[in-house]
MIDOSE-1310 file (N, C-alpha, C; in nm, 2 decimals, decimal comma, always signed):
residues 189
xxxx	-4,32/-7,40/-1,79/-4,21/-7,41/-1,71/-4,09/-7,34/-1,77; -4,10/-7,34/-1,88/-4,00/-7,26/-1,95/-4,00/-7,12/-1,90; -4,11/-7,07/-1,88/-4,13/-6,93/-1,84/-4,08/-6,92/-1,69; -4,11/-7,02/-1,62/-4,06/-7,01/-1,48/-3,91/-7,01/-1,48
xxxx	-3,86/-7,09/-1,56/-3,72/-7,10/-1,57/-3,66/-6,97/-1,62; -3,72/-6,93/-1,72/-3,68/-6,80/-1,77/-3,69/-6,69/-1,67; -3,80/-6,70/-1,60/-3,82/-6,60/-1,49/-3,72/-6,62/-1,38; -3,69/-6,74/-1,35/-3,59/-6,77/-1,25/-3,46/-6,72/-1,30
xxxx	-3,43/-6,75/-1,42/-3,30/-6,71/-1,48/-3,29/-6,55/-1,48; -3,40/-6,49/-1,52/-3,41/-6,35/-1,52/-3,39/-6,30/-1,38; -3,46/-6,36/-1,29/-3,46/-6,32/-1,15/-3,32/-6,34/-1,10; -3,26/-6,45/-1,13/-3,12/-6,48/-1,09/-3,03/-6,38/-1,15
xxxx	-3,05/-6,35/-1,28/-2,97/-6,26/-1,35/-2,98/-6,12/-1,28; -3,10/-6,08/-1,25/-3,12/-5,95/-1,19/-3,06/-5,95/-1,05; -3,07/-6,07/-0,98/-3,01/-6,08/-0,85/-2,86/-6,07/-0,86; -2,81/-6,14/-0,96/-2,66/-6,13/-0,98/-2,62/-5,99/-1,01
xxxx	-2,70/-5,93/-1,10/-2,67/-5,79/-1,14/-2,68/-5,70/-1,01; -2,78/-5,72/-0,93/-2,79/-5,64/-0,81/-2,67/-5,67/-0,71; -2,64/-5,80/-0,70/-2,53/-5,84/-0,61/-2,40/-5,78/-0,67; -2,38/-5,79/-0,80/-2,26/-5,73/-0,86/-2,26/-5,58/-0,84
xxxx	-2,38/-5,52/-0,86/-2,39/-5,38/-0,84/-2,36/-5,34/-0,70; -2,42/-5,42/-0,61/-2,40/-5,39/-0,47/-2,26/-5,42/-0,43; -2,20/-5,52/-0,49/-2,05/-5,55/-0,46/-1,97/-5,43/-0,51; -2,00/-5,38/-0,63/-1,93/-5,27/-0,68/-1,94/-5,15/-0,59
xxxx	-2,07/-5,13/-0,55/-2,10/-5,02/-0,46/-2,02/-5,04/-0,32; -2,02/-5,16/-0,28/-1,95/-5,19/-0,15/-1,80/-5,17/-0,17; -1,75/-5,22/-0,29/-1,61/-5,20/-0,32/-1,57/-5,05/-0,32; -1,66/-4,97/-0,39/-1,64/-4,83/-0,40/-1,65/-4,77/-0,27
xxxx	-1,75/-4,80/-0,19/-1,76/-4,75/-0,05/-1,64/-4,79/+0,03; -1,60/-4,92/+0,01/-1,48/-4,97/+0,09/-1,36/-4,89/+0,05; -1,33/-4,86/-0,08/-1,22/-4,78/-0,13/-1,23/-4,64/-0,07; -1,35/-4,58/-0,08/-1,37/-4,45/-0,02/-1,34/-4,45/+0,13
xxxx	-1,39/-4,55/+0,20/-1,37/-4,56/+0,34/-1,22/-4,58/+0,37; -1,15/-4,66/+0,29/-1,01/-4,69/+0,30/-0,93/-4,56/+0,28; -0,97/-4,48/+0,18/-0,91/-4,35/+0,15/-0,93/-4,26/+0,26; -1,06/-4,25/+0,31/-1,09/-4,17/+0,43/-1,00/-4,21/+0,55
xxxx	-0,99/-4,35/+0,57/-0,92/-4,40/+0,68/-0,77/-4,36/+0,67; -0,72/-4,37/+0,54/-0,58/-4,33/+0,52/-0,56/-4,18/+0,55; -0,66/-4,10/+0,50/-0,65/-3,96/+0,53/-0,66/-3,93/+0,68; -0,75/-4,00/+0,74/-0,76/-3,98/+0,89/-0,64/-4,03/+0,96
xxxx	-0,58/-4,14/+0,91/-0,45/-4,19/+0,96/-0,34/-4,08/+0,95; -0,34/-4,02/+0,82/-0,24/-3,91/+0,80/-0,27/-3,79/+0,89; -0,39/-3,76/+0,91/-0,43/-3,65/+1,00/-0,39/-3,68/+1,14; -0,42/-3,81/+1,18/-0,39/-3,85/+1,31/-0,24/-3,85/+1,34
xxxx	-0,16/-3,89/+1,24/-0,01/-3,88/+1,25/+0,03/-3,73/+1,27; -0,03/-3,65/+1,18/+0,00/-3,51/+1,19/-0,04/-3,45/+1,33; -0,16/-3,49/+1,37/-0,20/-3,44/+1,50/-0,12/-3,49/+1,62; -0,07/-3,62/+1,60/+0,02/-3,68/+1,70/+0,15/-3,60/+1,70
xxxx	+0,20/-3,57/+1,58/+0,33/-3,49/+1,57/+0,31/-3,36/+1,63; +0,19/-3,29/+1,60/+0,16/-3,16/+1,66/+0,15/-3,17/+1,81; +0,08/-3,28/+1,85/+0,06/-3,30/+1,99/+0,20/-3,32/+2,06; +0,28/-3,40/+2,00/+0,42/-3,42/+2,06/+0,49/-3,29/+2,06
xxxx	+0,48/-3,21/+1,95/+0,55/-3,08/+1,95/+0,50/-2,99/+2,06; +0,36/-2,99/+2,07/+0,30/-2,90/+2,17/+0,34/-2,95/+2,31; +0,34/-3,09/+2,33/+0,38/-3,14/+2,46/+0,52/-3,10/+2,49; +0,61/-3,11/+2,39/+0,75/-3,08/+2,42/+0,76/-2,93/+2,45
xxxx	+0,69/-2,85/+2,37/+0,69/-2,70/+2,40/+0,64/-2,67/+2,54; +0,53/-2,74/+2,57/+0,47/-2,72/+2,70/+0,56/-2,77/+2,81; +0,63/-2,88/+2,79/+0,73/-2,93/+2,88/+0,84/-2,82/+2,90; +0,89/-2,77/+2,78/+0,99/-2,67/+2,79/+0,94/-2,54/+2,86
xxxx	+0,82/-2,50/+2,83/+0,77/-2,39/+2,90/+0,75/-2,41/+3,05; +0,72/-2,54/+3,08/+0,71/-2,57/+3,23/+0,85/-2,57/+3,29; +0,95/-2,60/+3,21/+1,09/-2,60/+3,27/+1,14/-2,46/+3,27; +1,09/-2,37/+3,20/+1,14/-2,23/+3,19/+1,14/-2,17/+3,33
xxxx	+1,03/-2,17/+3,41/+1,03/-2,11/+3,54/+1,14/-2,18/+3,63; +1,16/-2,31/+3,62/+1,26/-2,38/+3,70/+1,40/-2,33/+3,66; +1,42/-2,32/+3,52/+1,55/-2,27/+3,47/+1,57/-2,12/+3,52; +1,47/-2,04/+3,51/+1,48/-1,90/+3,55/+1,51/-1,89/+3,69
xxxx	+1,45/-1,98/+3,77/+1,47/-1,98/+3,92/+1,62/-2,02/+3,95; +1,66/-2,12/+3,87/+1,80/-2,16/+3,89/+1,90/-2,06/+3,85; +1,87/-1,99/+3,73/+1,96/-1,88/+3,69/+1,96/-1,77/+3,78; +1,84/-1,74/+3,84/+1,83/-1,63/+3,93/+1,91/-1,66/+4,06
xxxx	+1,90/-1,78/+4,10/+1,98/-1,82/+4,22/+2,13/-1,81/+4,19; +2,17/-1,86/+4,08/+2,31/-1,85/+4,04/+2,36/-1,70/+4,03; +2,27/-1,62/+3,97/+2,30/-1,48/+3,95/+2,31/-1,41/+4,09; +2,22/-1,44/+4,18/+2,22/-1,38/+4,31/+2,35/-1,42/+4,38
xxxx	+2,39/-1,55/+4,37/+2,51/-1,59/+4,44/+2,63/-1,52/+4,38; +2,63/-1,50/+4,24/+2,74/-1,43/+4,18/+2,74/-1,29/+4,22; +2,63/-1,23/+4,23/+2,62/-1,09/+4,28/+2,68/-1,07/+4,42; +2,64/-1,17/+4,51/+2,69/-1,16/+4,64/+2,85/-1,18/+4,64
xxxx	+2,89/-1,27/+4,56/+3,04/-1,29/+4,55/+3,10/-1,16/+4,50; +3,04/-1,10/+4,39/+3,10/-0,97/+4,34/+3,09/-0,86/+4,44; +2,99/-0,86/+4,52/+2,98/-0,75/+4,62/+3,09/-0,77/+4,72; +3,12/-0,90/+4,76/+3,23/-0,92/+4,85/+3,36/-0,88/+4,79
xxxx	+3,38/-0,91/+4,66/+3,50/-0,87/+4,59/+3,52/-0,72/+4,59; +3,40/-0,65/+4,56/+3,41/-0,51/+4,55/+3,45/-0,45/+4,69; +3,39/-0,50/+4,79/+3,43/-0,45/+4,93/+3,58/-0,48/+4,96; +3,62/-0,60/+4,92/+3,76/-0,63/+4,94/+3,85/-0,54/+4,86
xxxx	+3,82/-0,52/+4,73/+3,90/-0,43/+4,65/+3,89/-0,28/+4,70; +3,78/-0,24/+4,75/+3,76/-0,11/+4,81/+3,86/-0,09/+4,92; +3,86/-0,19/+5,01/+3,95/-0,18/+5,13/+4,10/-0,18/+5,08; +4,13/-0,27/+4,98/+4,26/-0,27/+4,92/+4,30/-0,14/+4,86
xxxx	+4,21/-0,08/+4,79/+4,24/+0,05/+4,73/+4,26/+0,16/+4,84; +4,18/+0,16/+4,94/+4,20/+0,25/+5,05/+4,33/+0,23/+5,12; +4,37/+0,11/+5,14/+4,50/+0,08/+5,20/+4,61/+0,13/+5,11; +4,60/+0,10/+4,98/+4,71/+0,15/+4,88/+4,71/+0,30/+4,88
xxxx	+4,59/+0,37/+4,89/+4,59/+0,51/+4,89/+4,66/+0,57/+5,01; +4,64/+0,50/+5,13/+4,71/+0,54/+5,25/+4,86/+0,52/+5,24; +4,90/+0,41/+5,18/+5,04/+0,38/+5,16/+5,10/+0,49/+5,07; +5,03/+0,53/+4,96/+5,08/+0,63/+4,87/+5,09/+0,76/+4,94
xxxx	+4,99/+0,79/+5,03/+4,99/+0,92/+5,10/+5,11/+0,92/+5,20; +5,14/+0,81/+5,27/+5,25/+0,80/+5,36/+5,38/+0,82/+5,28; +5,40/+0,75/+5,16/+5,52/+0,76/+5,08/+5,53/+0,90/+5,03; +5,42/+0,97/+4,99/+5,43/+1,11/+4,95/+5,48/+1,20/+5,06
xxxx	+5,43/+1,18/+5,18/+5,47/+1,26/+5,29/+5,62/+1,24/+5,32; +5,66/+1,11/+5,31/+5,80/+1,08/+5,34/+5,89/+1,15/+5,23; +5,84/+1,14/+5,10/+5,91/+1,21/+5,00/+5,92/+1,36/+5,02; +5,81/+1,42/+5,06/+5,81/+1,56/+5,09/+5,92/+1,59/+5,20
xxxx	+5,92/+1,51/+5,31/+6,02/+1,53/+5,41/+6,16/+1,52/+5,36; +6,18/+1,41/+5,28/+6,32/+1,40/+5,23/+6,36/+1,51/+5,14; +6,26/+1,56/+5,06/+6,29/+1,67/+4,97/+6,33/+1,80/+5,05; +6,25/+1,82/+5,16/+6,27/+1,93/+5,25/+6,41/+1,92/+5,31
xxxx	+6,44/+1,79/+5,36/+6,58/+1,77/+5,42/+6,69/+1,79/+5,32; +6,66/+1,75/+5,19/+6,77/+1,78/+5,09/+6,78/+1,92/+5,06; +6,67/+2,00/+5,06/+6,67/+2,14/+5,04/+6,75/+2,21/+5,15; +6,72/+2,17/+5,27/+6,79/+2,22/+5,39/+6,93/+2,19/+5,38
xxxx	+6,97/+2,07/+5,35/+7,11/+2,03/+5,34/+7,18/+2,12/+5,23; +7,11/+2,14/+5,12/+7,17/+2,22/+5,01/+7,19/+2,36/+5,06; +7,09/+2,42/+5,13/+7,10/+2,55/+5,18/+7,21/+2,56/+5,28; +7,22/+2,46/+5,37/+7,33/+2,46/+5,46/+7,47/+2,45/+5,39
xxxx	+7,47/+2,37/+5,29/+7,60/+2,35/+5,22/+7,63/+2,48/+5,15; +7,53/+2,54/+5,09/+7,56/+2,67/+5,02/+7,60/+2,78/+5,12; +7,54/+2,78/+5,23/+7,58/+2,88/+5,34/+7,72/+2,85/+5,38; +7,75/+2,72/+5,41/+7,89/+2,69/+5,45/+7,99/+2,72/+5,34
xxxx	+7,95/+2,69/+5,22/+8,04/+2,72/+5,11/+8,06/+2,87/+5,10; +7,96/+2,95/+5,11/+7,97/+3,09/+5,11/+8,06/+3,14/+5,22; +8,04/+3,09/+5,34/+8,13/+3,13/+5,46/+8,27/+3,09/+5,43; +8,29/+2,97/+5,37/+8,42/+2,92/+5,34/+8,49/+3,01/+5,24
xxxx	+8,41/+3,05/+5,14/+8,47/+3,14/+5,03/+8,51/+3,28/+5,09; +8,42/+3,33/+5,18/+8,45/+3,45/+5,25/+8,58/+3,44/+5,33; +8,58/+3,33/+5,40/+8,70/+3,30/+5,48/+8,83/+3,29/+5,40; +8,81/+3,22/+5,28/+8,93/+3,21/+5,19/+8,97/+3,35/+5,14
xxxx	+8,87/+3,43/+5,10/+8,90/+3,57/+5,06/+8,97/+3,65/+5,17; +8,92/+3,64/+5,29/+8,98/+3,71/+5,40/+9,12/+3,66/+5,42; +9,14/+3,53/+5,42/+9,27/+3,47/+5,43/+9,37/+3,52/+5,32; +9,32/+3,52/+5,20/+9,40/+3,57/+5,09/+9,44/+3,72/+5,11
xxxx	+9,34/+3,80/+5,16/+9,37/+3,94/+5,19/+9,47/+3,95/+5,30; +9,45/+3,87/+5,40/+9,55/+3,88/+5,52/+9,69/+3,83/+5,47; +9,69/+3,72/+5,39/+9,82/+3,67/+5,34/+9,89/+3,78/+5,26; +9,81/+3,85/+5,18/+9,87/+3,96/+5,09/+9,92/+4,07/+5,18
xxxx	+9,84/+4,10/+5,29/+9,89/+4,21/+5,38/+10,01/+4,16/+5,45; +10,02/+4,04/+5,49/+10,14/+3,98/+5,56/+10,26/+3,99/+5,47; +10,24/+3,95/+5,34/+10,35/+3,96/+5,24/+10,40/+4,10/+5,22; +10,30/+4,20/+5,22/+10,34/+4,34/+5,21/+10,42/+4,38/+5,33
xxxx	+10,37/+4,34/+5,45/+10,44/+4,38/+5,57/+10,58/+4,32/+5,58; +10,59/+4,19/+5,53/+10,72/+4,13/+5,53/+10,82/+4,20/+5,44; +10,76/+4,24/+5,32/+10,84/+4,32/+5,23/+10,89/+4,45/+5,29; +10,80/+4,51/+5,36/+10,84/+4,64/+5,42/+10,95/+4,61/+5,53
xxxx	+10,94/+4,51/+5,60/+11,03/+4,48/+5,71/+11,17/+4,44/+5,64; +11,17/+4,38/+5,53/+11,30/+4,34/+5,47/+11,36/+4,47/+5,41; +11,29/+4,56/+5,36/+11,34/+4,67/+5,29/+11,41/+4,77/+5,39; +11,34/+4,79/+5,50/+11,39/+4,89/+5,60/+11,40/+4,82/+5,74
xxxx	+11,49/+4,87/+5,81/+11,49/+4,83/+5,94/+11,38/+4,91/+6,01; +11,33/+4,86/+6,11/+11,22/+4,93/+6,16/+11,26/+5,05/+6,23; +11,21/+5,16/+6,18/+11,23/+5,29/+6,24/+11,10/+5,33/+6,31; +11,10/+5,45/+6,37/+10,98/+5,49/+6,44/+10,86/+5,51/+6,35
xxxx	+10,89/+5,56/+6,23/+10,78/+5,58/+6,13/+10,73/+5,45/+6,08; +10,82/+5,36/+6,05/+10,79/+5,23/+6,00/+10,71/+5,15/+6,11; +10,75/+5,16/+6,23/+10,68/+5,09/+6,34/+10,54/+5,14/+6,35; +10,52/+5,28/+6,34/+10,39/+5,34/+6,35/+10,30/+5,29/+6,24
xxxx	+10,36/+5,28/+6,11/+10,28/+5,23/+6,00/+10,25/+5,09/+6,02; +10,34/+5,01/+6,07/+10,32/+4,87/+6,09/+10,21/+4,85/+6,20; +10,21/+4,94/+6,30/+10,11/+4,93/+6,40/+9,97/+4,96/+6,35; +9,96/+5,06/+6,26/+9,84/+5,09/+6,20/+9,78/+4,98/+6,11
xxxx	+9,87/+4,92/+6,04/+9,83/+4,81/+5,95/+9,79/+4,69/+6,04; +9,86/+4,67/+6,14/+9,83/+4,56/+6,23/+9,70/+4,58/+6,30; +9,67/+4,71/+6,34/+9,54/+4,74/+6,40/+9,43/+4,72/+6,30; +9,45/+4,75/+6,17/+9,34/+4,73/+6,07/+9,32/+4,58/+6,05
xxxx	+9,43/+4,50/+6,06/+9,41/+4,35/+6,05/+9,34/+4,30/+6,17; +9,37/+4,36/+6,28/+9,31/+4,31/+6,41/+9,16/+4,33/+6,41; +9,12/+4,44/+6,35/+8,98/+4,47/+6,34/+8,91/+4,37/+6,25; +8,97/+4,33/+6,14/+8,92/+4,23/+6,06/+8,91/+4,10/+6,13
xxxx	+9,02/+4,07/+6,20/+9,02/+3,94/+6,27/+8,92/+3,94/+6,39; +8,90/+4,05/+6,45/+8,81/+4,05/+6,56/+8,67/+4,01/+6,52; +8,64/+4,04/+6,39/+8,50/+4,00/+6,34/+8,50/+3,85/+6,32; +8,62/+3,79/+6,30/+8,62/+3,65/+6,29/+8,73/+3,59/+6,38
xxxx	+8,68/+3,54/+6,49/+8,77/+3,49/+6,59/+8,85/+3,38/+6,54; +8,80/+3,30/+6,45/+8,87/+3,19/+6,39/+8,99/+3,23/+6,32; +8,98/+3,34/+6,25/+9,10/+3,39/+6,17/+9,20/+3,45/+6,25; +9,17/+3,50/+6,37/+9,27/+3,57/+6,46/+9,38/+3,48/+6,50
xxxx	+9,35/+3,35/+6,52/+9,45/+3,25/+6,56/+9,54/+3,22/+6,44; +9,48/+3,22/+6,32/+9,56/+3,19/+6,20/+9,66/+3,31/+6,17; +9,61/+3,43/+6,19/+9,70/+3,55/+6,16/+9,82/+3,55/+6,25; +9,80/+3,52/+6,38/+9,92/+3,52/+6,47/+10,02/+3,41/+6,43
xxxx	+9,97/+3,30/+6,38/+10,06/+3,19/+6,34/+10,13/+3,22/+6,21; +10,06/+3,29/+6,11/+10,12/+3,30/+5,98/+10,19/+3,43/+5,96; +10,17/+3,53/+6,05/+10,24/+3,66/+6,04/+10,33/+3,68/+6,15; +10,46/+3,64/+6,15/+10,55/+3,67/+6,26/+10,60/+3,81/+6,26
x	+10,61/+3,87/+6,38/+10,65/+4,01/+6,39/+10,80/+4,02/+6,40
């Protein structure tokens, strides 16, 4: 019996060794599996983050055509508004060009009127100066004749000379009817 007991103990010892060995193997496998699970959990978290990023990117990419469409609509509306503004400004520019043209023509007319007025004034001034010269000449002639009359009593020769001088004056005055009336008033015989 001792042998059986020994055998039983040996068998139990072997069984315990096997159980311990199997437990160690199970613990080792469990730790390996837990490490693999932890790695898989890390990979799963990484994949979930990647998936979330891809989902966000996909969502953004899905929104791009909508945003592009909205931007296109806004751009088209702005283009239409700008076209309207361009047309309005074009009409305004044409209107201002016409006003400038009208003002330019008015200025040309006024300049021409001023030039004509200046030419008329110059001509009138020239005529006036000629008239003043003729009047001075006539006045001098009248003074000369008065001097002759005072020096001598009119004799036949003096009267003939006076008549000749008066005829010369009358020719000058005939060219200017205006001056003839002045001569008669300023030169008494």
